[in-house]
C-alpha positions in Angstrom: 0.0 0.0 0.0 1.3 3.5 -0.9 0.2 6.4 1.3 0.9 10.1 1.1 3.7 11.6 3.2 1.3 14.1 5.0 -0.9 11.2 6.2 2.2 9.3 7.4 3.2 12.3 9.6 -0.2 12.1 11.3 -0.2 8.3 11.7 3.4 8.3 13.1 2.6 11.1 15.5 -0.5 9.3 16.8 1.2 5.9 17.1 4.5 7.4 18.3 6.6 5.7 15.6 9.1 6.9 13.1 9.1 6.3 9.3 12.1 4.3 8.0 14.1 5.8 5.2 14.8 3.5 2.3 18.4 3.0 1.3 17.4 3.4 -2.3 14.3 5.1 -3.7 11.8 2.9 -5.4 10.1 4.2 -8.6 6.3 4.0 -8.7 4.7 2.4 -11.7 1.3 3.6 -13.0 -1.6 1.1 -13.7 -0.4 0.8 -17.3 3.3 0.2 -16.2 4.4 3.7 -17.0 6.9 5.1 -14.5 5.4 7.8 -12.3 7.5 10.9 -11.7 7.6 10.4 -7.9 9.4 7.7 -5.9 8.8 5.8 -2.7 11.2 7.2 -0.1 10.2 5.8 3.2 8.2 3.0 4.8 6.4 2.3 8.1 5.7 -1.1 9.6 2.5 -1.5 11.6 1.7 -4.5 13.8 -1.9 -5.7 13.6 -3.2 -8.0 16.4 -6.5 -9.8 15.9 -8.3 -11.6 18.7 -5.3 -11.2 20.9 -3.3 -13.9 19.2 -3.0 -13.4 15.4 -0.3 -10.9 14.7 0.4 -9.4 11.3 3.0 -6.9 10.2 1.7 -4.5 7.6 4.1 -2.6 5.4 3.1 0.8 4.1 5.3 2.5 1.5 5.5 6.3 1.5 5.6 8.7 -1.4 5.0 12.5 -1.6 2.3 12.3 -4.2 0.2 15.3 -5.0 -3.2 14.7 -6.5 -6.4 16.6 -7.2 -9.8 15.8 -5.6 -12.8 16.5 -7.7 
């Protein structure tokens, strides 16, 4: 999952975690495999616990993507 950097700041502040810088930027591919102009620069790892015993780690990739809302 790719999420916007501004949202990440809010999530990290709320959960008291820090984003992890990638050692190498990862290019984003559009739905038709064209390379997007922005790159993934950070990631966060979130632990999800279900019913007190099932634990999953969710990886969220972070890019500073600007988009318009209609």
